[in-house]
mmCIF file as gemmi writes it, N, C-alpha and C atoms, coordinates in Angstrom:
data_model
loop_
_atom_site.group_PDB
_atom_site.id
_atom_site.type_symbol
_atom_site.label_atom_id
_atom_site.label_alt_id
_atom_site.label_comp_id
_atom_site.label_asym_id
_atom_site.label_entity_id
_atom_site.label_seq_id
_atom_site.pdbx_PDB_ins_code
_atom_site.Cartn_x
_atom_site.Cartn_y
_atom_site.Cartn_z
_atom_site.occupancy
_atom_site.B_iso_or_equiv
_atom_site.pdbx_formal_charge
_atom_site.auth_seq_id
_atom_site.auth_asym_id
_atom_site.pdbx_PDB_model_num
ATOM 1 N N . LYS Axp A 1 ? 0.757 -1.265 0.004 1 0 ? 1 A 1
ATOM 2 C CA . LYS Axp A 1 ? 0.053 0.04 -0.046 1 0 ? 1 A 1
ATOM 3 C C . LYS Axp A 1 ? 0.855 1.342 -0.017 1 0 ? 1 A 1
ATOM 4 N N . ASP Axp A 2 ? 1.969 1.147 0.628 1 0 ? 2 A 1
ATOM 5 C CA . ASP Axp A 2 ? 2.9 2.347 0.77 1 0 ? 2 A 1
ATOM 6 C C . ASP Axp A 2 ? 3.546 2.796 -0.704 1 0 ? 2 A 1
ATOM 7 N N . ALA Axp A 3 ? 3.892 1.703 -1.267 1 0 ? 3 A 1
ATOM 8 C CA . ALA Axp A 3 ? 4.341 1.929 -2.643 1 0 ? 3 A 1
ATOM 9 C C . ALA Axp A 3 ? 3.397 2.368 -3.632 1 0 ? 3 A 1
ATOM 10 N N . PHE Axp A 4 ? 2.017 1.916 -3.512 1 0 ? 4 A 1
ATOM 11 C CA . PHE Axp A 4 ? 0.978 2.425 -4.3 1 0 ? 4 A 1
ATOM 12 C C . PHE Axp A 4 ? 0.831 3.978 -4.111 1 0 ? 4 A 1
ATOM 13 N N . ALA Axp A 5 ? 0.807 4.295 -2.816 1 0 ? 5 A 1
ATOM 14 C CA . ALA Axp A 5 ? 0.683 5.683 -2.421 1 0 ? 5 A 1
ATOM 15 C C . ALA Axp A 5 ? 1.786 6.608 -2.959 1 0 ? 5 A 1
ATOM 16 N N . ARG Axp A 6 ? 3.02 6.081 -2.757 1 0 ? 6 A 1
ATOM 17 C CA . ARG Axp A 6 ? 4.237 6.869 -3.201 1 0 ? 6 A 1
ATOM 18 C C . ARG Axp A 6 ? 4.157 7.149 -4.783 1 0 ? 6 A 1
ATOM 19 N N . THR Axp A 7 ? 3.751 6.065 -5.302 1 0 ? 7 A 1
ATOM 20 C CA . THR Axp A 7 ? 3.717 6.244 -6.836 1 0 ? 7 A 1
ATOM 21 C C . THR Axp A 7 ? 2.63 7.24 -7.208 1 0 ? 7 A 1
ATOM 22 N N . ALA Axp A 8 ? 1.519 7.225 -6.636 1 0 ? 8 A 1
ATOM 23 C CA . ALA Axp A 8 ? 0.436 8.178 -6.861 1 0 ? 8 A 1
ATOM 24 C C . ALA Axp A 8 ? 0.929 9.517 -6.584 1 0 ? 8 A 1
ATOM 25 N N . GLU Axp A 9 ? 1.516 9.728 -5.468 1 0 ? 9 A 1
ATOM 26 C CA . GLU Axp A 9 ? 2.007 11.062 -5.168 1 0 ? 9 A 1
ATOM 27 C C . GLU Axp A 9 ? 3.077 11.494 -6.198 1 0 ? 9 A 1
ATOM 28 N N . ALA Axp A 10 ? 3.929 10.794 -6.546 1 0 ? 10 A 1
ATOM 29 C CA . ALA Axp A 10 ? 4.958 11.159 -7.48 1 0 ? 10 A 1
ATOM 30 C C . ALA Axp A 10 ? 4.205 11.493 -8.874 1 0 ? 10 A 1
ATOM 31 N N . LEU Axp A 11 ? 3.111 10.839 -9.22 1 0 ? 11 A 1
ATOM 32 C CA . LEU Axp A 11 ? 2.56 11.08 -10.516 1 0 ? 11 A 1
ATOM 33 C C . LEU Axp A 11 ? 1.721 12.312 -10.332 1 0 ? 11 A 1
ATOM 34 N N . ALA Axp A 12 ? 1.153 12.545 -9.238 1 0 ? 12 A 1
ATOM 35 C CA . ALA Axp A 12 ? 0.336 13.903 -8.946 1 0 ? 12 A 1
ATOM 36 C C . ALA Axp A 12 ? 1.346 15.072 -9.011 1 0 ? 12 A 1
ATOM 37 N N . LYS Axp A 13 ? 2.525 14.821 -8.621 1 0 ? 13 A 1
ATOM 38 C CA . LYS Axp A 13 ? 3.461 16.036 -8.742 1 0 ? 13 A 1
ATOM 39 C C . LYS Axp A 13 ? 3.951 16.234 -10.192 1 0 ? 13 A 1
ATOM 40 N N . LEU Axp A 14 ? 4.045 15.072 -10.811 1 0 ? 14 A 1
ATOM 41 C CA . LEU Axp A 14 ? 4.461 15.259 -12.279 1 0 ? 14 A 1
ATOM 42 C C . LEU Axp A 14 ? 3.353 15.969 -13.076 1 0 ? 14 A 1
ATOM 43 N N . LYS Axp A 15 ? 2.033 15.65 -12.721 1 0 ? 15 A 1
ATOM 44 C CA . LYS Axp A 15 ? 0.935 16.212 -13.447 1 0 ? 15 A 1
ATOM 45 C C . LYS Axp A 15 ? 0.922 17.809 -13.156 1 0 ? 15 A 1
ATOM 46 N N . GLN Axp A 16 ? 1.211 18.257 -11.935 1 0 ? 16 A 1
ATOM 47 C CA . GLN Axp A 16 ? 1.599 19.672 -11.587 1 0 ? 16 A 1
ATOM 48 C C . GLN Axp A 16 ? 2.488 20.328 -12.455 1 0 ? 16 A 1
ATOM 49 N N . VAL Axp A 17 ? 3.629 19.635 -12.427 1 0 ? 17 A 1
ATOM 50 C CA . VAL Axp A 17 ? 4.782 20.279 -13.25 1 0 ? 17 A 1
ATOM 51 C C . VAL Axp A 17 ? 4.339 20.291 -14.757 1 0 ? 17 A 1
ATOM 52 N N . ALA Axp A 18 ? 3.791 19.268 -15.307 1 0 ? 18 A 1
ATOM 53 C CA . ALA Axp A 18 ? 3.31 19.368 -16.557 1 0 ? 18 A 1
ATOM 54 C C . ALA Axp A 18 ? 2.185 20.348 -16.954 1 0 ? 18 A 1
ATOM 55 N N . ALA Axp A 19 ? 1.381 20.552 -15.978 1 0 ? 19 A 1
ATOM 56 C CA . ALA Axp A 19 ? 0.366 21.485 -16.076 1 0 ? 19 A 1
ATOM 57 C C . ALA Axp A 19 ? 0.951 22.949 -16.253 1 0 ? 19 A 1
ATOM 58 N N . GLN Axp A 20 ? 2.124 23.211 -15.427 1 0 ? 20 A 1
ATOM 59 C CA . GLN Axp A 20 ? 2.756 24.437 -15.507 1 0 ? 20 A 1
ATOM 60 C C . GLN Axp A 20 ? 3.391 24.795 -16.971 1 0 ? 20 A 1
ATOM 61 N N . TYR Axp A 21 ? 3.662 23.694 -17.647 1 0 ? 21 A 1
ATOM 62 C CA . TYR Axp A 21 ? 4.119 23.873 -18.976 1 0 ? 21 A 1
ATOM 63 C C . TYR Axp A 21 ? 2.957 23.708 -20.056 1 0 ? 21 A 1
ATOM 64 N N . ARG Axp A 22 ? 1.807 23.78 -19.501 1 0 ? 22 A 1
ATOM 65 C CA . ARG Axp A 22 ? 0.548 23.681 -20.315 1 0 ? 22 A 1
ATOM 66 C C . ARG Axp A 22 ? 0.451 22.402 -21.079 1 0 ? 22 A 1
ATOM 67 N N . CYS Axp A 23 ? 0.931 21.369 -20.491 1 0 ? 23 A 1
ATOM 68 C CA . CYS Axp A 23 ? 0.844 20.042 -21.207 1 0 ? 23 A 1
ATOM 69 C C . CYS Axp A 23 ? -0.635 19.485 -20.732 1 0 ? 23 A 1
ATOM 70 N N . SER Axp A 24 ? -1.407 19.173 -21.869 1 0 ? 24 A 1
ATOM 71 C CA . SER Axp A 24 ? -2.704 18.658 -21.439 1 0 ? 24 A 1
ATOM 72 C C . SER Axp A 24 ? -2.935 17.208 -21.797 1 0 ? 24 A 1
ATOM 73 N N . VAL Axp A 25 ? -1.872 16.621 -22.586 1 0 ? 25 A 1
ATOM 74 C CA . VAL Axp A 25 ? -2.124 15.201 -22.975 1 0 ? 25 A 1
ATOM 75 C C . VAL Axp A 25 ? -0.982 14.439 -22.334 1 0 ? 25 A 1
ATOM 76 N N . PHE Axp A 26 ? -1.404 13.208 -21.702 1 0 ? 26 A 1
ATOM 77 C CA . PHE Axp A 26 ? -0.378 12.491 -21.26 1 0 ? 26 A 1
ATOM 78 C C . PHE Axp A 26 ? -0.491 11.011 -21.849 1 0 ? 26 A 1
ATOM 79 N N . ARG Axp A 27 ? 0.674 10.453 -22.041 1 0 ? 27 A 1
ATOM 80 C CA . ARG Axp A 27 ? 0.835 9.002 -22.516 1 0 ? 27 A 1
ATOM 81 C C . ARG Axp A 27 ? 1.487 8.242 -21.45 1 0 ? 27 A 1
ATOM 82 N N . CYS Axp A 28 ? 0.728 7.508 -20.739 1 0 ? 28 A 1
ATOM 83 C CA . CYS Axp A 28 ? 1.386 6.748 -19.461 1 0 ? 28 A 1
ATOM 84 C C . CYS Axp A 28 ? 1.544 5.263 -19.958 1 0 ? 28 A 1
ATOM 85 N N . ILE Axp A 29 ? 2.816 4.821 -19.832 1 0 ? 29 A 1
ATOM 86 C CA . ILE Axp A 29 ? 3.05 3.37 -20.191 1 0 ? 29 A 1
ATOM 87 C C . ILE Axp A 29 ? 3.624 2.839 -18.832 1 0 ? 29 A 1
ATOM 88 N N . ALA Axp A 30 ? 3.429 1.455 -18.774 1 0 ? 30 A 1
ATOM 89 C CA . ALA Axp A 30 ? 3.999 0.599 -17.761 1 0 ? 30 A 1
ATOM 90 C C . ALA Axp A 30 ? 4.819 -0.35 -18.33 1 0 ? 30 A 1
ATOM 91 N N . THR Axp A 31 ? 5.945 -0.669 -17.652 1 0 ? 31 A 1
ATOM 92 C CA . THR Axp A 31 ? 6.911 -1.587 -18.262 1 0 ? 31 A 1
ATOM 93 C C . THR Axp A 31 ? 7.216 -2.776 -17.386 1 0 ? 31 A 1
ATOM 94 N N . GLU Axp A 32 ? 8.448 -3.302 -17.432 1 0 ? 32 A 1
ATOM 95 C CA . GLU Axp A 32 ? 8.705 -4.607 -16.953 1 0 ? 32 A 1
ATOM 96 C C . GLU Axp A 32 ? 8.132 -5.005 -15.431 1 0 ? 32 A 1
ATOM 97 N N . ALA Axp A 33 ? 8.445 -4.1 -14.621 1 0 ? 33 A 1
ATOM 98 C CA . ALA Axp A 33 ? 7.923 -4.202 -13.189 1 0 ? 33 A 1
ATOM 99 C C . ALA Axp A 33 ? 6.477 -4.571 -13.206 1 0 ? 33 A 1
ATOM 100 N N . VAL Axp A 34 ? 5.724 -3.757 -13.824 1 0 ? 34 A 1
ATOM 101 C CA . VAL Axp A 34 ? 4.265 -3.927 -13.826 1 0 ? 34 A 1
ATOM 102 C C . VAL Axp A 34 ? 3.843 -5.19 -14.59 1 0 ? 34 A 1
ATOM 103 N N . ARG Axp A 35 ? 4.451 -5.49 -15.589 1 0 ? 35 A 1
ATOM 104 C CA . ARG Axp A 35 ? 4.171 -6.606 -16.443 1 0 ? 35 A 1
ATOM 105 C C . ARG Axp A 35 ? 4.353 -7.913 -15.516 1 0 ? 35 A 1
ATOM 106 N N . ARG Axp A 36 ? 5.403 -7.904 -14.646 1 0 ? 36 A 1
ATOM 107 C CA . ARG Axp A 36 ? 5.549 -8.983 -13.759 1 0 ? 36 A 1
ATOM 108 C C . ARG Axp A 36 ? 4.928 -9.087 -12.332 1 0 ? 36 A 1
ATOM 109 N N . ALA Axp A 37 ? 4.389 -8.005 -12.022 1 0 ? 37 A 1
ATOM 110 C CA . ALA Axp A 37 ? 3.774 -7.938 -10.792 1 0 ? 37 A 1
ATOM 111 C C . ALA Axp A 37 ? 2.403 -8.683 -10.71 1 0 ? 37 A 1
ATOM 112 N N . LYS Axp A 38 ? 2.354 -9.4 -9.616 1 0 ? 38 A 1
ATOM 113 C CA . LYS Axp A 38 ? 1.167 -10.275 -9.372 1 0 ? 38 A 1
ATOM 114 C C . LYS Axp A 38 ? -0.148 -9.473 -9.243 1 0 ? 38 A 1
ATOM 115 N N . ASN Axp A 39 ? -0.007 -8.211 -8.668 1 0 ? 39 A 1
ATOM 116 C CA . ASN Axp A 39 ? -0.942 -7.254 -8.41 1 0 ? 39 A 1
ATOM 117 C C . ASN Axp A 39 ? -1.181 -6.073 -9.342 1 0 ? 39 A 1
ATOM 118 N N . SER Axp A 40 ? -0.576 -6.236 -10.572 1 0 ? 40 A 1
ATOM 119 C CA . SER Axp A 40 ? -0.588 -5.09 -11.574 1 0 ? 40 A 1
ATOM 120 C C . SER Axp A 40 ? -1.741 -4.455 -11.841 1 0 ? 40 A 1
ATOM 121 N N . ALA Axp A 41 ? -2.797 -5.297 -11.924 1 0 ? 41 A 1
ATOM 122 C CA . ALA Axp A 41 ? -4.263 -4.896 -12.159 1 0 ? 41 A 1
ATOM 123 C C . ALA Axp A 41 ? -4.619 -3.795 -11.153 1 0 ? 41 A 1
ATOM 124 N N . GLN Axp A 42 ? -4.374 -4.257 -9.9 1 0 ? 42 A 1
ATOM 125 C CA . GLN Axp A 42 ? -4.922 -3.541 -8.745 1 0 ? 42 A 1
ATOM 126 C C . GLN Axp A 42 ? -4.003 -2.284 -8.672 1 0 ? 42 A 1
ATOM 127 N N . PHE Axp A 43 ? -2.84 -2.265 -8.965 1 0 ? 43 A 1
ATOM 128 C CA . PHE Axp A 43 ? -1.951 -1.169 -8.982 1 0 ? 43 A 1
ATOM 129 C C . PHE Axp A 43 ? -2.43 -0.066 -10.014 1 0 ? 43 A 1
ATOM 130 N N . LEU Axp A 44 ? -2.57 -0.503 -11.261 1 0 ? 44 A 1
ATOM 131 C CA . LEU Axp A 44 ? -3.066 0.48 -12.309 1 0 ? 44 A 1
ATOM 132 C C . LEU Axp A 44 ? -4.361 1.001 -12.012 1 0 ? 44 A 1
ATOM 133 N N . ASP Axp A 45 ? -5.233 0.215 -11.454 1 0 ? 45 A 1
ATOM 134 C CA . ASP Axp A 45 ? -6.731 0.658 -11.079 1 0 ? 45 A 1
ATOM 135 C C . ASP Axp A 45 ? -6.491 1.844 -9.977 1 0 ? 45 A 1
ATOM 136 N N . PHE Axp A 46 ? -5.653 1.396 -8.99 1 0 ? 46 A 1
ATOM 137 C CA . PHE Axp A 46 ? -5.302 2.343 -7.88 1 0 ? 46 A 1
ATOM 138 C C . PHE Axp A 46 ? -4.802 3.857 -8.422 1 0 ? 46 A 1
ATOM 139 N N . LEU Axp A 47 ? -3.804 3.685 -9.388 1 0 ? 47 A 1
ATOM 140 C CA . LEU Axp A 47 ? -3.322 4.741 -9.919 1 0 ? 47 A 1
ATOM 141 C C . LEU Axp A 47 ? -4.337 5.676 -10.862 1 0 ? 47 A 1
ATOM 142 N N . GLN Axp A 48 ? -5.208 4.961 -11.456 1 0 ? 48 A 1
ATOM 143 C CA . GLN Axp A 48 ? -6.229 5.764 -12.255 1 0 ? 48 A 1
ATOM 144 C C . GLN Axp A 48 ? -7.145 6.435 -11.38 1 0 ? 48 A 1
ATOM 145 N N . GLU Axp A 49 ? -7.546 5.649 -10.299 1 0 ? 49 A 1
ATOM 146 C CA . GLU Axp A 49 ? -8.479 6.285 -9.318 1 0 ? 49 A 1
ATOM 147 C C . GLU Axp A 49 ? -7.926 7.497 -8.606 1 0 ? 49 A 1
ATOM 148 N N . GLN Axp A 50 ? -6.502 7.403 -8.318 1 0 ? 50 A 1
ATOM 149 C CA . GLN Axp A 50 ? -5.953 8.575 -7.44 1 0 ? 50 A 1
ATOM 150 C C . GLN Axp A 50 ? -5.469 9.72 -8.355 1 0 ? 50 A 1
ATOM 151 N N . THR Axp A 51 ? -5.02 9.418 -9.768 1 0 ? 51 A 1
ATOM 152 C CA . THR Axp A 51 ? -4.397 10.508 -10.377 1 0 ? 51 A 1
ATOM 153 C C . THR Axp A 51 ? -5.267 10.753 -11.658 1 0 ? 51 A 1
ATOM 154 N N . GLY Axp A 52 ? -6.308 10.016 -12.242 1 0 ? 52 A 1
ATOM 155 C CA . GLY Axp A 52 ? -6.68 10.096 -13.354 1 0 ? 52 A 1
ATOM 156 C C . GLY Axp A 52 ? -6.103 9.598 -14.561 1 0 ? 52 A 1
ATOM 157 N N . LEU Axp A 53 ? -4.93 9.213 -14.398 1 0 ? 53 A 1
ATOM 158 C CA . LEU Axp A 53 ? -4.17 8.524 -15.468 1 0 ? 53 A 1
ATOM 159 C C . LEU Axp A 53 ? -4.287 7.185 -15.744 1 0 ? 53 A 1
ATOM 160 N N . ALA Axp A 54 ? -4.464 6.862 -17.063 1 0 ? 54 A 1
ATOM 161 C CA . ALA Axp A 54 ? -4.609 5.433 -17.553 1 0 ? 54 A 1
ATOM 162 C C . ALA Axp A 54 ? -3.408 5.073 -18.076 1 0 ? 54 A 1
ATOM 163 N N . PHE Axp A 55 ? -2.981 3.809 -17.781 1 0 ? 55 A 1
ATOM 164 C CA . PHE Axp A 55 ? -1.744 3.265 -18.245 1 0 ? 55 A 1
ATOM 165 C C . PHE Axp A 55 ? -1.849 2.325 -19.376 1 0 ? 55 A 1
ATOM 166 N N . THR Axp A 56 ? -1.003 2.105 -20.181 1 0 ? 56 A 1
ATOM 167 C CA . THR Axp A 56 ? -0.891 1.018 -21.145 1 0 ? 56 A 1
ATOM 168 C C . THR Axp A 56 ? 0.369 0.231 -20.814 1 0 ? 56 A 1
ATOM 169 N N . VAL Axp A 57 ? 0.212 -1.027 -20.556 1 0 ? 57 A 1
ATOM 170 C CA . VAL Axp A 57 ? 1.302 -1.891 -20.42 1 0 ? 57 A 1
ATOM 171 C C . VAL Axp A 57 ? 1.97 -2.412 -21.79 1 0 ? 57 A 1
ATOM 172 N N . ILE Axp A 58 ? 3.128 -2.046 -21.992 1 0 ? 58 A 1
ATOM 173 C CA . ILE Axp A 58 ? 3.742 -2.362 -23.195 1 0 ? 58 A 1
ATOM 174 C C . ILE Axp A 58 ? 4.621 -3.701 -23.1 1 0 ? 58 A 1
ATOM 175 N N . SER Axp A 59 ? 4.859 -4.305 -24.223 1 0 ? 59 A 1
ATOM 176 C CA . SER Axp A 59 ? 5.653 -5.484 -24.297 1 0 ? 59 A 1
ATOM 177 C C . SER Axp A 59 ? 7.194 -5.222 -24.024 1 0 ? 59 A 1
ATOM 178 N N . GLY Axp A 60 ? 7.907 -6.249 -23.767 1 0 ? 60 A 1
ATOM 179 C CA . GLY Axp A 60 ? 9.249 -6.132 -23.549 1 0 ? 60 A 1
ATOM 180 C C . GLY Axp A 60 ? 9.927 -5.64 -24.808 1 0 ? 60 A 1
ATOM 181 N N . GLU Axp A 61 ? 9.47 -6.107 -25.992 1 0 ? 61 A 1
ATOM 182 C CA . GLU Axp A 61 ? 10.071 -5.757 -27.383 1 0 ? 61 A 1
ATOM 183 C C . GLU Axp A 61 ? 9.825 -4.29 -27.451 1 0 ? 61 A 1
ATOM 184 N N . LYS Axp A 62 ? 8.711 -3.667 -27.1 1 0 ? 62 A 1
ATOM 185 C CA . LYS Axp A 62 ? 8.295 -2.287 -27.394 1 0 ? 62 A 1
ATOM 186 C C . LYS Axp A 62 ? 9.156 -1.543 -26.458 1 0 ? 62 A 1
ATOM 187 N N . GLU Axp A 63 ? 9.387 -1.941 -25.088 1 0 ? 63 A 1
ATOM 188 C CA . GLU Axp A 63 ? 10.099 -1.271 -24.163 1 0 ? 63 A 1
ATOM 189 C C . GLU Axp A 63 ? 11.729 -1.111 -24.667 1 0 ? 63 A 1
ATOM 190 N N . ALA Axp A 64 ? 12.079 -2.29 -25.248 1 0 ? 64 A 1
ATOM 191 C CA . ALA Axp A 64 ? 13.605 -2.24 -25.695 1 0 ? 64 A 1
ATOM 192 C C . ALA Axp A 64 ? 13.532 -1.222 -26.962 1 0 ? 64 A 1
ATOM 193 N N . GLN Axp A 65 ? 12.56 -1.133 -27.814 1 0 ? 65 A 1
ATOM 194 C CA . GLN Axp A 65 ? 12.559 -0.249 -28.962 1 0 ? 65 A 1
ATOM 195 C C . GLN Axp A 65 ? 12.653 1.225 -28.296 1 0 ? 65 A 1
ATOM 196 N N . TYR Axp A 66 ? 11.83 1.56 -27.446 1 0 ? 66 A 1
ATOM 197 C CA . TYR Axp A 66 ? 11.788 2.92 -26.807 1 0 ? 66 A 1
ATOM 198 C C . TYR Axp A 66 ? 13.186 3.223 -26.15 1 0 ? 66 A 1
ATOM 199 N N . GLY Axp A 67 ? 13.77 2.22 -25.413 1 0 ? 67 A 1
ATOM 200 C CA . GLY Axp A 67 ? 15.062 2.428 -24.88 1 0 ? 67 A 1
ATOM 201 C C . GLY Axp A 67 ? 16.134 2.698 -25.76 1 0 ? 67 A 1
ATOM 202 N N . PHE Axp A 68 ? 16.044 1.951 -26.873 1 0 ? 68 A 1
ATOM 203 C CA . PHE Axp A 68 ? 17.041 2.179 -27.952 1 0 ? 68 A 1
ATOM 204 C C . PHE Axp A 68 ? 16.91 3.534 -28.519 1 0 ? 68 A 1
ATOM 205 N N . SER Axp A 69 ? 15.787 3.928 -28.83 1 0 ? 69 A 1
ATOM 206 C CA . SER Axp A 69 ? 15.427 5.327 -29.407 1 0 ? 69 A 1
ATOM 207 C C . SER Axp A 69 ? 15.897 6.219 -28.555 1 0 ? 69 A 1
ATOM 208 N N . ALA Axp A 70 ? 15.626 6.172 -27.22 1 0 ? 70 A 1
ATOM 209 C CA . ALA Axp A 70 ? 15.931 7.274 -26.181 1 0 ? 70 A 1
ATOM 210 C C . ALA Axp A 70 ? 17.6 7.421 -26.249 1 0 ? 70 A 1
ATOM 211 N N . VAL Axp A 71 ? 18.242 6.241 -26.355 1 0 ? 71 A 1
ATOM 212 C CA . VAL Axp A 71 ? 19.71 6.542 -26.141 1 0 ? 71 A 1
ATOM 213 C C . VAL Axp A 71 ? 20.253 6.884 -27.448 1 0 ? 71 A 1
ATOM 214 N N . ARG Axp A 72 ? 19.739 6.411 -28.775 1 0 ? 72 A 1
ATOM 215 C CA . ARG Axp A 72 ? 20.171 6.94 -29.921 1 0 ? 72 A 1
ATOM 216 C C . ARG Axp A 72 ? 19.927 8.53 -30.074 1 0 ? 72 A 1
ATOM 217 N N . GLU Axp A 73 ? 18.701 8.844 -29.613 1 0 ? 73 A 1
ATOM 218 C CA . GLU Axp A 73 ? 18.496 10.389 -29.778 1 0 ? 73 A 1
ATOM 219 C C . GLU Axp A 73 ? 19.225 11.228 -28.743 1 0 ? 73 A 1
ATOM 220 N N . GLY Axp A 74 ? 19.485 10.613 -27.614 1 0 ? 74 A 1
ATOM 221 C CA . GLY Axp A 74 ? 20.076 11.37 -26.594 1 0 ? 74 A 1
ATOM 222 C C . GLY Axp A 74 ? 21.68 11.537 -26.793 1 0 ? 74 A 1
ATOM 223 N N . LEU Axp A 75 ? 22.198 10.612 -27.517 1 0 ? 75 A 1
ATOM 224 C CA . LEU Axp A 75 ? 23.607 10.57 -27.854 1 0 ? 75 A 1
ATOM 225 C C . LEU Axp A 75 ? 23.94 11.623 -29.109 1 0 ? 75 A 1
ATOM 226 N N . GLY Axp A 76 ? 22.845 11.708 -29.895 1 0 ? 76 A 1
ATOM 227 C CA . GLY Axp A 76 ? 23.107 12.389 -31.246 1 0 ? 76 A 1
ATOM 228 C C . GLY Axp A 76 ? 24.121 11.791 -32.166 1 0 ? 76 A 1
ATOM 229 N N . LEU Axp A 77 ? 24.084 10.564 -32.163 1 0 ? 77 A 1
ATOM 230 C CA . LEU Axp A 77 ? 25.079 9.88 -33.138 1 0 ? 77 A 1
ATOM 231 C C . LEU Axp A 77 ? 24.174 9.448 -34.247 1 0 ? 77 A 1
ATOM 232 N N . SER Axp A 78 ? 24.842 9.422 -35.617 1 0 ? 78 A 1
ATOM 233 C CA . SER Axp A 78 ? 24.196 9.081 -36.755 1 0 ? 78 A 1
ATOM 234 C C . SER Axp A 78 ? 24.653 7.776 -37.379 1 0 ? 78 A 1
ATOM 235 N N . ASP Axp A 79 ? 26.041 7.44 -37.031 1 0 ? 79 A 1
ATOM 236 C CA . ASP Axp A 79 ? 26.55 6.258 -37.594 1 0 ? 79 A 1
ATOM 237 C C . ASP Axp A 79 ? 27.307 5.457 -36.492 1 0 ? 79 A 1
ATOM 238 N N . PHE Axp A 80 ? 26.588 4.547 -36.005 1 0 ? 80 A 1
ATOM 239 C CA . PHE Axp A 80 ? 27.194 3.686 -34.824 1 0 ? 80 A 1
ATOM 240 C C . PHE Axp A 80 ? 26.66 2.193 -34.93 1 0 ? 80 A 1
ATOM 241 N N . VAL Axp A 81 ? 27.251 1.322 -34.299 1 0 ? 81 A 1
ATOM 242 C CA . VAL Axp A 81 ? 26.657 -0.115 -34.248 1 0 ? 81 A 1
ATOM 243 C C . VAL Axp A 81 ? 26.371 -0.227 -32.74 1 0 ? 81 A 1
């Protein structure tokens, strides 16, 4: 229960920061930890109730693609292996 509450609190703060930047659209994704958790459905339901945010649980393959893209874009390299 404590972890659920801490996560909801962090997401509420994130929403406040985003609102300061006039962000009105959120895309919330859940990754490995939520995919593996036995109580993932309860966790995601709790977060939606507390924050109004709905999460999409993505596959491991999609998570890897996003991670690769983030590193590639963050490093600014165009020719690498």
